[in-house]
C-alpha positions in Angstrom: 0.9 2.0 9.4 4.5 3.0 9.5 6.8 0.8 11.6 7.6 2.3 15.0 11.3 2.1 14.5 11.1 4.1 11.3 8.9 6.8 12.9 11.2 7.1 15.9 14.3 7.5 13.7 12.6 10.2 11.6 11.5 12.2 14.6 14.9 11.9 16.2 16.7 13.0 13.0 14.4 16.0 12.4 14.3 17.2 16.0 18.0 16.9 16.3 18.4 19.1 13.2 15.9 21.8 14.3 15.1 22.0 18.0 18.5 22.8 19.3 18.7 26.0 17.2 15.1 27.1 17.3 15.7 30.0 19.8 18.4 31.4 17.5 16.2 31.7 14.4 15.7 35.0 12.7 14.4 36.5 9.5 17.6 37.0 7.5 17.2 37.5 3.8 17.9 34.4 1.6 20.9 36.2 0.1 22.8 35.5 3.3 22.9 31.9 2.3 24.6 32.5 -1.1 28.3 31.4 -1.3 30.9 33.9 -2.4 31.4 33.9 -6.2 32.3 36.2 -9.1 29.4 37.4 -11.2 29.3 39.2 -14.5 27.6 42.1 -12.7 30.1 42.5 -9.9 32.0 45.8 -10.0 35.1 44.3 -8.6 36.3 41.3 -6.6 37.5 43.3 -3.6 34.2 43.0 -1.7 34.3 39.2 -2.2 37.9 38.9 -1.1 38.2 41.2 1.9 40.7 39.8 4.5 39.4 37.2 6.9 38.8 38.6 10.4 40.3 35.8 12.5 38.8 37.3 15.6 35.2 37.4 14.2 32.6 35.9 16.5 31.9 32.3 15.9 28.4 32.8 17.4 27.0 33.5 13.9 23.8 31.6 13.4 21.3 32.1 10.6 18.2 29.9 10.5 15.1 30.1 8.3 12.2 27.8 8.9 9.3 27.3 6.4 6.0 25.5 6.4 4.3 25.1 3.0 1.4 23.1 1.6 0.7 22.3 -2.0 -2.7 20.9 -3.0 -2.7 19.8 -6.6 -5.6 18.6 -8.7 -5.0 16.9 -12.1 -7.6 16.4 -14.8 -6.7 13.3 -16.8 -7.5 12.8 -20.4 -9.9 10.1 -21.7 -7.9 7.0 -22.6 -9.5 7.1 -26.1 -7.7 10.3 -26.7 -4.3 8.9 -25.9 -1.7 7.1 -28.0 -0.1 5.4 -24.9 -3.0 3.8 -23.1 -2.4 3.0 -19.4 -4.9 1.9 -16.8 -6.5 4.8 -15.0 -9.0 4.6 -12.1 -10.6 8.0 -12.5 -10.5 11.1 -14.7 -9.4 13.4 -11.9 -7.0 13.0 -9.0 -5.5 15.1 -6.3 -2.4 15.0 -4.2 -1.4 17.1 -1.2 2.2 17.7 -0.1 3.0 19.3 3.2 6.6 20.3 4.0 8.5 21.6 6.9 11.9 23.0 5.9 15.0 24.4 7.6 17.9 26.3 6.1 20.8 27.2 8.3 24.3 28.5 8.4 26.3 28.1 11.6 29.9 29.3 12.2 31.8 26.4 13.8 35.0 28.5 13.9 36.3 31.8 12.5 36.7 30.3 9.0 34.5 27.2 9.0 30.7 27.2 8.5 28.1 24.4 8.5 25.3 24.9 6.0 22.2 22.8 5.7 18.9 22.7 3.7 16.5 20.1 5.1 12.9 19.2 4.2 10.4 16.9 5.8 7.7 15.8 3.3 4.3 14.3 4.0 2.0 13.2 1.2 -1.6 12.3 0.9 -3.3 11.1 -2.2 -6.8 10.6 -3.5 -8.1 7.1 -2.8 -5.1 6.1 -0.7 -4.7 5.8 3.1 -1.7 7.4 4.7 1.3 5.1 5.1 4.3 6.5 6.8 6.8 4.3 5.0 5.6 5.4 1.6 4.2 8.9 2.4 6.9 10.4 4.6 10.3 11.4 3.4 13.2 13.4 4.9 15.2 15.2 2.3 18.7 16.4 3.3 19.0 18.5 0.2 22.2 20.2 1.4 24.5 19.6 4.3 28.2 20.7 4.0 31.1 22.3 5.6 32.5 25.5 4.0 36.1 26.5 4.8 37.5 29.9 3.9 41.2 29.1 3.9 42.2 32.6 2.8 40.6 35.7 1.4 40.5 34.1 -2.0 40.5 30.3 -1.5 37.4 28.3 -0.4 36.7 24.6 0.2 33.4 22.9 0.6 32.7 19.2 1.4 29.3 17.4 1.8 26.0 17.4 -0.1 25.8 20.6 -2.3 23.3 21.7 -4.9 25.7 23.0 -7.6 23.8 25.1 -10.2 25.4 26.1 -13.5 24.0 27.9 -16.5 22.6 31.3 -17.5 19.4 30.2 -19.3 16.0 29.7 -17.6 14.1 27.0 -19.4 16.9 24.5 -20.2 20.5 24.5 -18.9 22.9 22.4 -21.0 25.8 23.1 -18.5 23.8 22.2 -15.4 25.6 18.9 -15.1 24.5 17.9 -11.6 20.7 18.0 -12.2 20.2 14.4 -13.5 17.7 12.4 -11.4 17.7 14.9 -8.4 14.2 16.3 -8.7 12.0 14.2 -6.5 8.8 16.2 -6.7 7.8 17.7 -10.1 4.8 19.8 -9.3 5.7 22.7 -11.6 7.1 23.2 -15.1 9.2 26.1 -14.0 12.8 24.9 -14.2 14.1 27.8 -12.0 11.9 26.5 -9.2 12.9 22.9 -9.7 16.6 23.8 -9.5 16.2 25.1 -6.0 14.0 22.2 -4.9 16.3 19.3 -6.0 18.8 17.2 -4.1 22.4 18.2 -4.0 25.3 15.8 -4.8 27.8 14.5 -2.3 31.1 16.1 -3.5 34.2 18.1 -2.6 34.6 21.5 -4.1 37.4 24.1 -4.2 37.4 27.7 -5.5 39.9 30.4 -5.9 39.2 34.0 -6.8 41.3 36.8 -8.4 40.5 40.2 -9.7 38.0 39.7 -12.5 37.9 35.9 -12.4 37.6 32.6 -10.6 38.5 28.9 -10.9 36.6 26.1 -9.3 36.8 22.3 -9.3 34.2 19.8 -7.9 34.6 16.0 -7.6 31.6 13.7 -6.9 32.1 10.0 -6.3 29.7 7.2 -7.4 27.6 5.7 -4.6 26.1 2.3 -5.4 22.6 1.6 -4.2 22.3 -0.9 -1.3 19.0 -2.5 -0.1 17.5 -0.8 2.9 20.7 1.4 3.3 20.4 4.8 5.0 22.8 6.3 2.5 20.7 5.4 -0.4 17.1 4.1 -0.4 16.1 3.3 3.2 12.4 4.0 3.9 11.6 7.6 5.0 15.1 8.6 6.1 17.3 7.5 3.1 19.7 10.0 1.7 18.9 8.9 -1.9 22.6 9.2 -2.8 22.0 6.6 -5.5 20.1 9.4 -7.3 22.5 12.3 -6.9 25.7 10.2 -7.1 24.8 7.4 -9.5 28.0 8.0 -11.4 31.5 9.5 -10.8 31.8 13.1 -11.9 34.3 15.9 -12.0 33.8 19.6 -13.0 36.3 22.3 -13.8 35.0 25.8 -14.2 36.9 28.9 -15.3 35.5 32.5 -15.3 37.4 35.5 -16.6 36.3 39.0 -17.2 37.2 40.0 -20.8 35.6 43.4 -20.8 33.2 45.5 -18.7 30.2 43.3 -18.0 31.4 40.4 -20.1 32.8 37.4 -18.2 32.7 34.1 -20.2 32.5 30.9 -18.3 34.3 27.8 -19.7 33.5 24.4 -18.2 35.0 20.9 -18.5 32.9 18.1 -17.2 33.9 14.4 -16.9 31.1 11.9 -16.3 32.3 8.3 -15.7 35.2 8.9 -18.1 33.2 10.7 -20.8 34.2 14.2 -21.6 32.1 17.3 -22.0 32.9 20.9 -22.8 30.6 23.8 -22.0 30.4 27.5 -22.4 28.2 30.2 -20.7 28.0 33.7 -22.1 26.0 36.7 -20.9 26.0 40.4 -21.7 24.0 43.4 -20.6 23.1 45.3 -23.8 21.4 48.2 -22.1 19.2 48.9 -19.1 16.4 46.9 -20.6 18.0 44.1 -22.7 20.2 41.2 -21.5 21.5 38.5 -23.9 22.8 35.1 -22.9 23.6 31.6 -24.2 24.7 28.1 -23.1 26.4 25.4 -25.1 27.6 21.9 -24.3 29.1 19.1 -26.4 29.8 15.6 -25.2 29.8 12.0 -26.4 26.5 10.3 -25.6 23.7 8.1 -27.0 20.6 9.8 -28.2 17.6 9.7 -25.9 15.9 6.8 -27.7 19.0 4.5 -27.7 19.9 5.4 -24.1 16.3 4.7 -22.9 16.2 1.3 -24.5 19.8 0.3 -23.7 19.3 -1.8 -20.6 16.2 -3.5 -21.9 18.0 -4.3 -25.2 21.0 -5.7 -23.3 18.8 -8.0 -21.2 17.0 -9.3 -24.3 13.6 -8.1 -22.9 13.0 -5.5 -25.6 9.6 -6.0 -27.3 10.1 -7.5 -30.8 7.8 -4.9 -32.2 10.0 -2.1 -30.8 13.2 -3.9 -31.7 12.2 -4.1 -35.3 11.5 -0.4 -35.6 14.5 0.7 -33.5 16.7 -2.1 -34.6 20.1 -0.4 -34.4 21.7 1.1 -31.4 23.7 3.9 -32.9 26.0 4.1 -30.0 27.7 7.1 -28.6 28.5 10.2 -30.7 29.2 13.8 -30.1 25.9 15.5 -29.2 25.4 19.2 -28.8 23.0 21.1 -26.6 22.3 24.8 -26.9 20.1 27.4 -25.1 20.1 30.9 -26.5 18.0 33.7 -25.1 17.3 37.3 -24.4 15.7 39.1 -21.5 13.7 42.3 -21.6 12.7 44.3 -18.5 10.1 47.1 -18.8 9.7 50.1 -16.6 6.5 48.5 -15.2 8.5 45.6 -13.6 7.7 43.1 -16.3 10.6 40.8 -17.3 10.2 38.6 -20.3 12.7 35.9 -21.4 12.6 34.2 -24.8 14.8 31.2 -25.5 15.5 28.7 -28.3 16.6 25.2 -27.1 18.4 22.7 -29.2 18.9 19.1 -27.9 20.7 17.0 -30.6 20.0 13.8 -28.6 16.3 14.5 -28.6 13.7 12.9 -30.8 13.8 13.8 -34.5 10.5 14.1 -36.5 11.1 10.6 -37.9 11.8 9.1 -34.5 8.7 10.7 -33.0 6.5 9.5 -35.8 7.8 5.9 -35.3 7.4 6.3 -31.6 3.7 7.2 -31.9 3.1 4.5 -34.5 4.4 1.9 -32.0 2.3 3.4 -29.3 -0.9 2.9 -31.3 0.0 -0.8 -31.8 1.2 -1.5 -28.2 -1.3 -3.5 -26.2 0.4 -4.6 -23.0 1.9 -2.4 -20.2 5.4 -3.8 -20.7 5.5 -2.5 -24.3 4.0 0.9 -23.3 6.5 1.2 -20.5 9.4 0.6 -22.8 8.2 3.3 -25.1 7.5 5.8 -22.4 10.9 5.2 -20.9 12.3 7.7 -23.4 10.1 10.4 -21.9 11.0 9.5 -18.4 14.7 9.7 -19.3 14.4 13.2 -20.8 12.5 14.3 -17.7 15.2 12.8 -15.4 17.9 14.5 -17.4 16.1 17.9 -17.4 16.2 17.9 -21.2 13.7 18.6 -23.9 12.2 15.5 -25.5 12.4 16.9 -29.0 15.3 18.5 -30.8 14.0 22.0 -31.2 12.0 24.0 -28.6 10.8 27.5 -27.8 10.6 28.8 -24.3 9.0 32.0 -23.0 8.8 33.2 -19.4 7.3 36.4 -18.3 7.1 37.7 -14.7 5.4 40.8 -13.3 6.4 42.0 -9.9 3.7 44.0 -8.0 1.3 43.4 -10.9 -1.1 46.4 -10.6 -1.0 46.3 -6.8 1.5 45.8 -4.1 2.4 42.2 -3.0 0.9 40.5 -6.1 3.3 38.8 -8.5 2.3 37.1 -11.8 4.4 34.6 -13.7 3.6 32.8 -17.0 5.6 30.4 -19.1 5.3 28.6 -22.4 7.3 25.6 -23.6 6.7 24.6 -27.2 8.1 21.8 -29.3 8.8 23.5 -32.6 8.3 20.3 -34.7 4.7 19.5 -33.8 3.7 22.9 -32.2 2.4 21.2 -29.0 3.1 23.1 -25.8 2.8 23.4 -22.1 1.5 26.7 -20.7 1.7 27.6 -17.0 0.4 30.6 -15.1 0.9 31.5 -11.5 -0.4 34.3 -9.3 1.2 34.8 -5.9 -0.1 37.1 -3.1 2.1 38.1 -0.1 -0.3 38.2 2.8 2.3 39.7 5.1 6.1 39.5 5.5 5.8 35.8 6.6 3.1 34.2 4.6 2.1 33.8 0.9 -0.6 32.2 -1.1 -0.5 31.3 -4.8 -2.5 29.6 -7.5 -0.8 27.8 -10.3 -2.4 26.3 -13.4 -0.7 24.3 -16.2 -2.3 23.3 -19.5 -1.0 20.6 -21.9 -2.0 21.2 -25.5 -1.5 19.4 -28.8 -3.0 16.6 -30.8 -2.6 13.1 -29.4 0.4 12.3 -31.7 2.5 15.3 -30.4 5.1 15.4 -27.7 3.1 17.4 -25.2 -0.4 16.6 -26.4 0.4 12.9 -25.8 0.8 13.4 -22.1 -1.9 11.8 -19.9 -3.0 15.0 -18.1 -5.1 17.7 -19.6 -4.3 20.3 -17.0 -3.3 20.7 -13.4 -4.3 23.3 -10.8 -2.2 23.8 -7.6 -3.0 25.9 -4.5 0.2 26.8 -2.5 0.4 28.2 1.0 3.7 29.2 2.5 4.6 30.5 6.0 8.0 31.5 7.2 8.8 31.5 10.9 
């Protein structure tokens, strides 16, 4: 059972954040929570930079409460079909995640707003009794002050989920994503981007006709045992995940021609430099092309995953013999190039090619699987699988070359039914993940959806070597 002190703190925190504003809740559209910005589709910047009304009411309050439940069943593969063999108690397992969320925007003055996005998570798992210290978590995903200093100058300070990039399946310029996804129950990156933790930072933005310039600075927060700012049970902010390194981002957007506004980014991570570029262009009413590119000095995934173990002299001799040399840091490029097609029947399909120079080459993957077949103890298997965990934490493809396809159909044959399907394939071994989701809007407040993901490939392939065969998820959502 959870300690009484932890339970009381959790209830006090959540009630303080919600009950005082319950009566002011309404059903404002999510667009009301978006910050001012310049987009490639904006006709002009005048609507974004209208003069501040210093006499505006400071009673502005926008609140959205949600209750959702995700029941997920996972069918696990037989251990004889796996390269990396780990102890498994059963061939199937289920988990249930219930969440109560609140998003808010409150005017503290004529030019200062407080914005929050908070989730209370409760987990139950097959074969495990409920334990509050392990199975309850309060996520303060966003909580920041936004100050409109003038019609064209804005400042934000606090925990903010900064999302960069124009692609859908992989975003090389989405620099603040590393380690911030706490629950991975979907393969859809666009959904994971919204669900992750924001970073503690200071951000400033200035706008002008046809362009914008923004800068964000995030400090490093060192983890402390049982600290509320980092990893305290239930109520910890997990800042050691979102702020595990010092970072700075400079972003410039400028309209070059009608509908074409390139975005140039400079990103510094703990002293290491990166340069990124986002391009997008409407071709016609049906076609839209886009691309992302980043270059920076890093280790490849394999060397980075084994770095700490190698330094501590705990690396398995078998692994050390195969991956004997740490190649160190070098300039690595990441690319996502894609196109989107929208049909007259509300079907939008995106096709993307992903390149991750730091990912596993064919030779590295072959050696990786060969070691997996020889590994006999959990420590060796864990060291090998650390490269996969690192790629997932970074939000990067494990292999160098990938294909991504996502298709969505709004009002699919009948009102209030939306269908979404996606495919992520490694182009080297042709293994893939396929996911399909059907969502039905019961009314303007509630929705039910079914999601199924299939992992396909031979056992010595990047996606076929995963332990799960498929997952099925039933999702219920209610807005109030």
